[in-house]
N, C-alpha and C positions, 0 to 999 in steps of 0.2 A: 490293426496295422499302425495306427498312430502311436500306440505304446511302443511298438517295435522301433519306430523311427526315433522316438524320444530317447529310448534306451541306447540306440545306435549313436546319437549325438553325445550321450554321456560317456560311452566307451571310447569314442574316437576323439582324441585330443585335438585333432586338426579341424573338427567341425564345430565352429562357434558362430552362432548367428549374430550378425551385426545389428546394431540399434537402428531402427527405421527413422532416421532423422534426415532432414534435407541436406545437411552438411555431409553426413556419412554417405548419402545416396550420390551426391555430386562427386565426392572423393572416390567412391567405389566405381562410379561410371567413367570418370575422366582422368583421374590422377595417374593411373598406370600408363596413360598415353602422353605423359608430360613432354617427352622429346618431340612429339608431333606438334604440340602446342608451342614449344620453343621455336621450332622451325617456322611454323606459319606466322607467329608473331614477329620474328626477326625479318621474314620476307616482307610482311606488311609494313613494318617500320622503315625498312630500307626503301621500299617503294614510295612511302610517304616522304622520305627525305629527298629523293630525286624529284618527286612531284613538286615539293615546296621550292626546291632549288631552281627548277626550270619553268615554274609557273609565273606569269606576269603578276607582280604585286599590285594590288588595288588600294589606293589611298582615299580618304574621305575628307572633304572640306565642309565646314559648317558655318552657318550664319543665322542670326536671329533678328527679325524685324517685328515692330509693333504697329498695328493699325491705328490711325488717328481717328478720334471721334470728337471733332471740335464743334463749337456752336455755330460757326458760319455754315457748315455743311448741313446741319439740322435746319437752319433757317431757309437755306436754298430749297430743301425738300418741301418745307411748308409753302414757299412761294409757288413752286410748281404744282403742288396739290391744290392750292387756292385757285390757280389758273386752269385747273382741270387736266393738268399733264401728270401722268403717273411717274413715280420715281422710286426705285428700289433702294432702300437703305443698305449700306454695305454691311456684310457679315463675314465672320472669319471663314466659314465654309465656302462662301462665294469667292473670296479672295484666294483661298487655297486652289480652287479650280482654275482661276485666272492665271496664277503663277505656274500651274502645270499645263496650261493650254498650249496647243500646237502652234497657234498663230504667234504667240509671244516668243516661243522658242525659235521659230523660223526667223523672226526679226533679230534675235540674239545671234543666231548662226550667221546670218547675212552680214551683220555689222562687225562681229568678232572674227570673221573669216574662218569659222570652224568647219567649213566645207572642204578645206585643204589640210591634209595631215602628212607630215614628213616623219619617216621612221627609219631606224637602222635595222637591217635584216640580219639577225644573228643566226647561229647554227641551229639552235633549238627554239628560240623565241624572238619575236620582233620587239624592238625598243623604240618607243615613241620619242621623237626629238621635239622638245618644247622648252623655251621658245625656239622657233625655227630660224635658221640663218637668213632666210628670205621671207618677206611678207607676200603671200599670194592674194592679191586684191582683185576680185572679179568686178568688172565694170557693171555687169548685170548679174548679181549673185543667183537670181532665179533661173538664169540661162545656163548655169554650170552643168555639165554632163558628168555623170558618174563613170568612173573608170577604175580599172585595177591598178596594181603597182606599176609606176612609171619610173624608170631609172632617172636619177637626178644627179647633176654635178654643177657646182658653183665655182666660177673662175673669177676671183676678185681682181686679179691684175688686168684682165681684158674686159671686165665689167659686163659679163654675160652669164646666163645659166643655160644648161643643156638638159632638155627634157626628152627622153626617148630618142636620143641621138639627133635632136634638133636644137639649134641655138636661138636664144631670144635675148634681146637687149634689155637692160634694167632701166627703170625710171620712166618708161613710156608705155602706153597701152599697145599691146600686141595681140594678134589673133592666133589662137591655138585651136587644135581639133576639139578642145574641151570647153571653149568659151573665150571671151576677150578678157585678158588679164593685164594687170600692171604689177611688175615685180620690183619690189623695193628691198634694199638691204636693211635687215633688222640689227640695229646696233646693240640690242640687249642680249644677243645670242652669245652663249658661252660654249665653245667646242666641247663635245663629250669625249671623255677619255676612252670610250669604247670603240671609236673608229675615227677615220679621217674623211677627207672629201672624195674618196674613191667612188666613182660612179657605180661600181658594182656593189656598194654597201648601202648607199642612201637611196630611198625610194619615196615617191610621192603618190598619195592616194587621194582621189577627188570623189566627192559625193554630191549629188544634187541637194539643194537646201532642205527639201522635205525629208529625204532619207536621213540626212545628218541631224535634223531636228528630232526625228523619231528616235534615232540612236542615242542622242543626248538625253532626251526625256526618260529613256529607260534607266539612266543612271541618276536621275534626280528624284529626291524625296522631299515632299512638302507636307508637314503635319502641324496642326495647332498643338501648342504645349499643354493646354488644358481647355476644358469646355467653358470655364468661367472667364478666362483671360483672352485678350486679343493678340497674344504673342504667337508668332509663326516661326517654326524652325525649318530652315532649308539645308539639305545635305546633298552634296554632289560627289559621286564616286568616279575616280579617274585613275589612270595609270601614272599620271604625273601630278604631284600635290599642287604645284603652282597653277597648273592648267585648271584644276578643279576650283581653286580660289578665284581665278580670273573669270571663269564661267559664272560662278555665283554672283560676283560683283556686277557682271554684265546683265544678268537676269534682274537683279534688284534695280539697277539703273534704268533698264528698259521698262520695267514695271512702273516705276515712278513717272517716267516720261509719258507713258501711255495714260496713266492716271490723270496727270495734269492736262494732257491733250483732251481727254474725255471731258474733264470739268470745263475747260475753255470752250469746247464745242457746245456743251449744254448751255453755258452762259451766253454764247453768241446767238444760238437759236432763240434763247429767251429774250434777248435784247431785240432781235429782229421782230419777234412776235409783238413785244411791247411797243415798239415804234409804230408798227402798222396799226395796232389797236388805238394807240394814242392819237394818231392822225385821224382815224375814223371817228373816234369819240369826240375829238376836238371839233371836227366839222359838224357833227350832229349837235353838240352842245352850242356851238356858235349859231346854228340855225334855229335851235329852240329858243335861245335867249333873244335873238332878233325877233322871232315871232311873238315872244312874250311882251317885249317892249312895244312892238308895233300894235299889238292887240290892245294893250292898256291905253296907249296914247289915242288910239282910234276910238275905243269904246268908252274911255273915261272911268274904268273900274279900278278901285284901289285894292280890295281884298275879297276873299270868298267867305260867305256866311257860314255860321256854325251849323245851321240846319242842313245845308248841302253836304258838309263833311259827315254828319251822322247818317244821312240816308245812304251815302256811298259806302260807308263801313258796313251797314246792315246788308246791303246787296252782296258784298263780297263774302260775308259770313254764310249767308244762305246758299250762295254758289258753291262754297266748299262742302257744305253738308250734302248738297245735291250730287256732287262728284263722288263723294264717299258711298252713297247709297247705290249709285249707278255701278260703281266698281264691285260692290257686294253682289249685286244682281248678275253682273258678268261672271263673277266667280261661281255663283250658283249654276249658271248655264254650263260652265266648263265641267263642274263636278257631275252634273246630270248627264252630260254627254259621255263622260268617262264611265259612269255606272251603266248606262244603257248600251253603249257601243263597244266597251272594252273587250268583252268576251272572256274566255277562260284563262287568258294568259296574264300573269301578274305584271305590275309595273309601278311607276311612281304615282302616288296619289296627288291630285291637284291641291293647291293651297286652300285651306279651309277658312271660314269666317269665324268671328269671335263668338262661338256658341259652344260651351263645354260639352254638352250632350252630343252635338253634331261632330265635334272633333273626336270624341271617344269612339263614335261609330266608324269614322274614317280610319282611325288607327286599328280598330278591330278588323275591319275589312282588309286592310293591307297585310296584317299579320296572318289572317286566314288564307289569303292568296299565296303568300310565301310558303306557308305550311302545306298547302295543296300542291305546290310545285315540287316540294320535297317528297311528298307521298307518291306522286306520279312516277318518280324515278325508281321507286322500289315496289310499287303495287300497280295492279291493273286498274283500268278506268271503272270497272264494275265491282271493285273490292269494297267491302263495307266501310272501311276508313275513308276512302275517297268519296263515296256516295254520301256519307254522313257529313263530311266537311263541305261538300258542294251545297248540301241543303242549308247548312248554317250560313254560308256566303250569300245564298239567295235571300235568306231572312234578313240579314244585315242590309243588303241592297234595297229590299223593300222598305225597311225602316228609314233608310236614308232618303229614298224617293219621297216618302210621305213627309219627312221633315223638311225637305227642299220645297215641297209644295206649300207647306204652311209658312215657312220663312219667306218665300217669294211673295205670298199674299200680304204678309205683314210689312215687308219692305216697300212693296208697291203702294200700299196705303200711305206710308210715311213719306214716300217720294211725292205723291200728289199733294200732300199737305205743304211740303217745303216749296214746291213749285207755285203753290198759291201765295205763299209769303213772298217769294221772289217777284211775282207779278204785281202784288200790291205795292212793294217798295219801289219797283221800277216806275209805276204810275205816279207815286208820290215824288220820285226824283224828277219826273218830267214837269212837275209843277214849279221847280226851281227855275228862275229866269235863265233864258238861253245864254246870255252874255256871261253869267256867272258859271254856268256849266262849261263853257268853252275855256274860260280862264282856268278852271279847276284842272282840266285835262292838260293844258299847256304847263301848268305849274308842276304837276306830277312828273312829266317828261324832263323838265329842267332839273329837278332834284336828283333824279336817277342818273342822268348823264353827268352831272357835276360830281357825284360820288364816285362813279366809275373812273372819271378822268383823274381825280385826286389819287385814287388807289393805284392806277397805272403809273403815275408820275413817281410815286414813292417806290414802287417795285423796280422801276427802271434804275433809279439811283442805287438801290441795294444791289442789283445785279452787276452794275458797273463796278462798284466797290469790290464785290466778290471776285470778279474776273481779274481785277488788278492785284489781288492778294492771294492768288492760288498758290498752294504748296503741294508737295507730294502726299500721296495717301498714306505713306508709311514712314517710319523712322527706324534707322538701323540701331538695334540694341547691341548686338555683337557682330562686328564686322567679320567678313569671311576669313577663316583661318584653317590651317590643316589640323588633323587629329593626331599627328605624331607618326606612329608606325602604321604599317598597312593594316587594313581591315580584313583583307583576305588575299592569299590564304593565311589563316592564323595557325602558326605551327602547332600550338598546343591542341587546338581542336582537330587539326589534321592527324596528329599523332594519336589522339584519343580515338578518332574514327578508325585509324589503321589498327590500333590495338584491339578494338572491338571486332573488326573484320578478321584479324588474325585468330582471335578466340573463337569466333563463329566458324571459321574455316576448320579449326581443330575439332569443334563439336560436330560439324558436318561430316568430317572424316570418320569419327567414332560412330555416328549414327549409320552411315553407309556401311561401315564394316560390321557393325553388330546389330543395330536395331532392324535394319532391312535385310539382314542375312537370313536365308531360308534354311540354314542348318541350325541345329540345336547348340546354343552357346551357354545358356544359363540353366541352373537346376530349377529355377522358378518356371522356366518354359515347360519343363517336364511335369512339375506339380500342377501347373495351370491346365494342362491339356490331357492329363491322365490321372486316374485314381490309384494306379498301381504304386506300391511303396518302393522307395529307393533305399536299398539295403547297404549301399556302399559307394564310395567315390575313389577312383584310382587315377593318380596323376600321370602326366606325360613323362616318359623316360626316354632320354636321348641316347642312352647306351645301346649297345648291340647284344646285350646278354639276354638269353631266352629265359633264364631263371634269375629274377632279381631278388628273390628271397632265399637265403641260405642259412645254415646253422651259424648263429653268432653274428649274422649280418644285421646291422642296426640302421640301415638307411631309412629315409622317410617312406619310400615306396614299399619297402619291406614291412614297415610298421602298418602301412595301410592294408596290406594283405592279411596281416595278423588281425587287424581290426575287422576286416571282412569275414575272416574265419570265425571270430567271436560273434559277429552279427548273425551269422547263419544259424547259430544255436537258438535264436529267437524266432526262427521260421517254423518251428514245430518238429524238427528232426530229433531223433533219439540217439545220443552218442553210443549207447550200448547195442544198437541194432545196425544193420547195414543200411546205409543211406546213399541215395542216388541223386545226382544233380545233373540237370540238362542245361547246357549252355547253348543259347541261340541268339539271333539278332535279326535286324530287318534286312540288311544287305551285307554283302561281303566286305571285309576290311574293317570291321568294328572292334576287333580285338578279342574275339572269342577264344582263339587258340592260346594267346598269351595269358589271358585270365585263367583258362583251364589248366595250363602248365603250372603256373605259380600258385594257384589255389590247391592243386594236388600236392605240390611241394610243401605248402604250409601245413597241410594235414599230415603228411608223411613225417615232418619234423617233430610232430607230437607223439610219434611212435605208432601211428596208425598205418594200416595197409591200404594203399590207394591205387585204383586202376583208372587210367585215363584212356578213353576210347576215342580214336580219331574217326568219328563217324561222318565227317564231311567227305563222302566218297567221291564227290565231283571235283572238289578243289581242296585236297588235304594240305595242311600246313604244319601240323605238330611234328611230323617226322623230319621235315626239313629244318625246323627250328632246333630240334634236339639232336640233329645229325645222326639219325638212326635209319636202319634199312626199312624201306616202306613195304617191300615184298618179302615173304607173304604177309598178308594182313587180314583184316576183317572181311573184306570182299571175298578173299580166298576161302575163309572159314565158312561164310554163308553159302558159298557155292559147293561146300562139302569136299574141298580139295585138301584141306589141312585140318589139324586138330588145334585145340586151344593152346596147348604148350608150344606149338610151332609158331604162333604169332605173338608170344609174350616178349617184351623187350624190357628187362629190369634196368633200372637206373642206378644200380649200385656203383657203377664206374663214374657216375656223375656226382657221387657223394650224397645220394639221397636213397638210402636203403628203405625198402617197403614200398617204393614207388615203381609201378609197372605201367608201361605204355603199350597199347594195342594199336599198331599203325593201321592205316586205311587199306593197304594192299593195292592190288592192281585196280586201276580205275575202271569200273564196269560201264557198260552202255545202258544198263537198266537197274540202277541202284534201288529204286522204289520197289520194283517187283522182287528184287533179291532179298529185301527186308521182310517180305511177306511169305517167304517159303517155309517158315516154321523154325528154322535154326536160330533165329534171333531170340526166341523165347528161351531156348536151351542155354544160349550164351549168357543172357542176362541172369538166368537162374544160377548158373555156375559161378559167375562173377560175384553176385550178391552173397553167395554162400561163403566165398573165400575172402573177400575184401571188406574192410570197414566202410570205405567210401568208394563209390563208382561215379566218375565224372564223364559225361557224354558230351563231346564236342560235335554238335550237330550243324547241318547247313543252315543258312539264313532262312527264316520262316517266311520272309517277304518274297522269296524267289521260288522255293519248292516246298513240298508238303512233308519232307522227311522228318522235320522236327516234330510235327504233330503225331506222326506214327511212333516216334521214340518217346513222346511225352508220357505215354501210359506206363513206362517203366520207371519214371522219375518220381521222386518225392518232392523235389523243389525245382522250379524252372527259373533259371537266371537269364534274364534278358539284357543283352548288351546295348548301350546307347553311347555312341562315341561323340565326344565334344567336337564341334566344328565340322562334322562329317555326316552324321545321320540327319536326313531331311526332317523338318518338322512335321511333314505330312504323315510320316509313319507313326507318330504318336497316337493318331486315331486308331490305327491297327492294334497298337499295344493296348489301348484302353478297351477296345472291343474284345481282345483275347482275355483281358483281366475280368471285364464285366460279365462276359458269357461263360467264363471258366472253361475255355477251350483248351487250356493248359493248366497243369496242376501248380498251385501255389506260386504264382508268378511274382518275382521280385526283380527289381531293376538295379543295374550297376552302371553308374555314370563313369564312363571310361575315357581316358586320354585328356584329362582336364589340364589346360595350360594356365600359366600365369598370364593375366591380362596385360596388354600394353605392347610397346615396341620391343621386338626381340624376344617375345614370349614363347616362341616356338622352340627354344633351346633350353635344355637343362632344368635345374631346380631353381628355386628362388622364392623368397617370401614376397608377397605382394597381394594385390586385390584380385582374387581368382574368380572363376565363373561358378564354382560350387559354393557350399556353405563354409568350406574350410579356408585354407590359405592359398588356394589355387594350385595345389599339387595334383598331379595326375599323370597318367600315361597317355600318350598321344595317339599315334597312328597304328598301334598294334605292332607286334613283331612279325617278321616275315613279309612277304610281298602281298600287296593289296591290288585293287583294281588299277590304281595308278602304277603300281610296281610292274604290271604286265608290260608297260611301255618302256621299262628300263632294263635292257639286256644285261645279263651277268649279275643280277642282284643276289641270287643265291650263292654264287661263287664268292662274292665279296663278304657276305655274311659268314660263310664257312671260314674264309681266310681270317676275318677278324676274331672269330672264336678260337682258332688255332693259335 
């Protein structure tokens, strides 16, 4: 069959397989529908144009600041740390969050009066008025109530404004339903050319400070320029460029004010702390010094002996060693408690002592417990893995307990030894004269208090100097300025998106029309779902001629029938013998009768004698197509009412000698039983003896069984598939007939192929077709179909056109 198909491609000049490339595939799939793409793209671009025209443009203002890292600030941090007060050094990330904080923005909104917005209400979009002709100053910004659009009118002559049909004087605080305001004239206001002071055109919108701050924050972007630098970029998006610039300047100003305020607060708190400590230390130092002087005067002691100093130093050293050992013993107690009472659940291991072996065991225990927790999530408690790991944990715990026991004994022995040394040195210290010991204690207190007092005096002076020289945390590198044109909508991007949407809409149209169509559109659909060979393709013909092939006629469709005639020679028929073709299809209206008539004409033009049998006894079409008498016909012959000569209709008057049609005759009520009465065998025997080719136009095989009864008389079965009409589901039936050989020598004809694209339903034309050729083919068949039944007078119009 593949050889037949390859030969068919060689003989048919209209069947040329395209190169399977992406470009060719796209061109084949979508180029025929270029008018649709033009329409969808134009609609999308026009929509984008109106969107850009009536969308409120958004502008962006930008500013750059740099964070300062001066020496004074680092020294302040050291002072606070020395005093035990924590201080977080400024970082770019922290300052970015501060600049974006809601509290800072609320202060900006309150001070810049951003809670009040005046706008001009246009036909399609609102236009923000900035600067406003009137400054709306709330006495308590945080008490402002949110409200929708309020009609606004300013009367300069009488010095009042009108809000929602209520008049308010300018320059004095007035109470309104929305809060207490003071309305002042803004001398920087420039009237907009878009409107006048008509109260029906200007509107005021009020929002509470929190809502206004959140809305403004949504338009603010604060990002560090790089990880290595302390530069921060601020960007504000707004419908009015100048308003965005003013908001950025207000943010930077308020940020610096808050930074200085924070520094001064820290310095004030520090000074307060220093003053209190200085007073306390001064009192203590004064008392100690007085005690020192009085003691020396009273007791007559000049200095402390060297022996007393040495003994005091030894006692302090042994006390330190004793505290270290006691700490280690306490740690051992905690570890032992953890091991004994922890249970099967893992956790954090207590701090270990300086013993490498001991630490190794603790790390191993912790690792085993984590591993055990993971195993318990995927295995049962009695699984071998869990039981084995529990055994290892118990061994490690046992080793740890033994090591703790030995270590505790060692530390206890060492502690007893140190305690003995402390006791001996204490006894020796007692041998120092009592007066010298008392003077030694007073001297130690005097030195300590004096050092503290000196330190506090120094830090007080440094803090006072720092407070007096406070500057802003940041420096403006690039002051706030506009970015020029609007950042959105950007016409180029909108048009590109519209172009993409237009193309996508065109692709979607093609997919819905073809990809998701349940009818057969492509030859590849047939080849994919059935193994039966396709012997020919017939293009759509918009004319009303029943016979499109005539002697000397060189139309494209005529050449296709000649190619089909040639292809039939590769199906195994013998030109020297009588050959019978059975034409059938899945459903009515697939073009069997049209193919049968023109195939018969093509054979007759070669000098052969051809008989066309109109065996669709239920719904005959050939007789109406050729405008011949239907009665008497085959049904009358099978009923024994007429002879063969009575039902012959020669086509000599149609210009096709040798072509004879046997019409269907009277439509019987039992066509199948009529075929089985035995006269059909006689009829086929007589016809095969007289004619070179016998063509049987049978009923659709998907509806009745007549075609199967007639197939035993045929040498070749030609199965019609109509483009855009035959459901894809019938391809399974065709493949079953072919695979099970239920009909003889099944070959397919792809009928009614149209050129793809817009307007493809009419006439001829080169283009990207649905078959392997140029898209030529016959479409809906000649005569009336299932759709034609709904069109009264179709036969009369066909006859009229023919005449």
